[in-house]
N, C-alpha and C positions, 0 to 999 in steps of 0.2 A: 664743717654741715653743711652752718645754714644756708651761709650764701653758693654752694647746690641745689639748695633745696630754689632760687631765683632762677640759676645758668634754662633755659627751652633754645631751642634751636630759630625757633620764629622770632626770637628775641633781638631788636638790634641791637650792635651796639654801643649803642647811646643811650638807652634802655637800661639797657644790663650794668654803663658805667653807674648811668643814674641810680638802683638799683643799688646797688654796692654799692657805692658808697656813705645811702642812707641809711645800710643794716653796719654800715663800722661803723657813724656816728649814734647809731644807733644804743647797741654792742661796745661804746666807749662808755655812752654815758649813763647805762643803766650801772651800771658797778660804783660807778663814782654816786650814786644819789641809793641803794638800796646797798649795795659788798658784796657785791657775787654777779655772776651772768647771767645773762638774760636767758628765763626757758621758754618754751614750750607746749602748751597757747603761752601769751607774755597773758600775765592777767587785769584783770581790766582797771586794777590799781598803778599799777606802775603804765599806764596808759593814760591814765586822769593825770599825772602828775608831769607822767613828758609836756601833756597838752600846760599846764598849770607853767610849767617847769620855759615853755618853750614861747607862751602869744600871750602865756598871758591867764588872771579869771575879776571880774570886769569887778570895779570895787564900789559897795554899796556906798560907802560914804559918799564919794564924790561923785555917784548918779543921777543929783538929780537935774539937773537939767541934760538934756540928751544927747544932746551934739557935742557934752564936752565929757566923756562918761571917759574913765580912769583908770587902766588896767598894770593893776599888781602881776609881776611877774616872780616865779614863786624858787625861783633857782642860784645856793648859796651861788656868792661873789666867788668862792674856793673851787664849787666843782663849772662855769663859767670859767672861771682862766684857765685852770689848768686841758677846759680843750682849746681854748687859742691856743695857748702855748703849743702839743702835742699835734695841736695842724688839722683839728677836729671842727674847729666855728672859724669864719677870719672874726669876727666880731663881737663887743659885750653886744646884747640887748633882747628885742622883743624878734624873734622868726614874725612875718607873717603868713594871713594865713594862707592861703594859699600852698607853704613853704608846708602850710603841718598837715596838710585834705589831703597831701604829691606821701606824702615822710607814713601816713594811716594808708595810703593803698599801695604801697611796699607790701608795709607789716599786713596786710588783709590777702594779699594776691600768695604771703611767705606763708600766711597755714593750710592752708586746702595744700599745697604742693608738701608739703609738709607731712600730713593727714591728721590737722589738728584744727576745734574750733578754729573761727576768729572773735578773739575781744570784744572786736568791735561791733557784730551780734550786740553786745548790753548790754541793754537800755541804759544802764545810770554813762556808761559811753555815753552813747550818742544821743541821747539825753547834753549832755557840757559841753561833744562837738559842736549842735545847732543851736547852745545859747555860746559862745566862742561866736558861730563863725553871724548869729546876729547883732555880735559887741564890735565883731569887724565889721559892718555894714555902714552901726551906727557911725563910725568911724573915720570912712573911709574907703578903712584896707580889704579893697575888691581890686582883683587883677584890672590893668589900662585893657579894654581892645582896643587892635589898633582901627580907622579908617576899612574901610573894605573897599575892594579896588574899583572906582568905576572904571564905567560900561567901554568908555573912549577910550583908554587906557589897555581896557582886556582887549578892544578890536584890534590897535594898533597890536598888539605880540599873538592873533593873531592872523596879523599883515605877513606877521616878519617868517614864519611859517616855507618853507623851501617847495618848489611844486614839484619833486620826490614824494611817487604817491608813496611811499612804503614809508621817506621819511616823513612825509609831508603830513602823513595821516595820524600818525601817531604823534607828532610833536601836537599834534593838533585838540585827537584825544584828552592827550598830560593833561594841557591846561581847559577841556574842555571838564576833564576829572575836579583838581585845583579846585578850579568856579564855582563848581555847581555842591562840589562835601564844604565848602568854603577847608579846607585843613591846610597844614601850614605847606608850606612852599616844600617845604624837604623831603614830606611822603610822598608824595607823588616821581619825585625823580630820582626814587631809589628804587 
């Protein structure tokens, strides 16, 4: 039933596979921490613990110089080892904030589709996410952006479009769309 909540004809294969993976992981982690499978709507305390288990919580004692902030992960070693042993997690340790945000986005999409309110709207959860995002910036745990394609290389790509009216116009339109939107290469290709 939970996985049925993410199925949509408009959803791409990779997105659906990613959403399923996130939900499988969440449904494996939840019983290890709470003793039962997740219920929907998910209680805000479960999301708080998920965030502290996977990203960590800034250790106030170590936060003297902000450049050397330490994050204390609360996940018990036995839970972590179980998730790794059963293939739900690849390696031990803290996850990046971008990964946590993706997991929370999946849960934010799932809840309305199941007809229940999203726990991410809870002000305490929102505040905790904000604090963890701030800590991520302080420890330089931010996504690395790729440099933009230089205009000269873009013009060279346009020059390769064929002289056939239909295909040449189509190819140029796709290139201009990708250039203007800053989208990933896979999005305009599909």
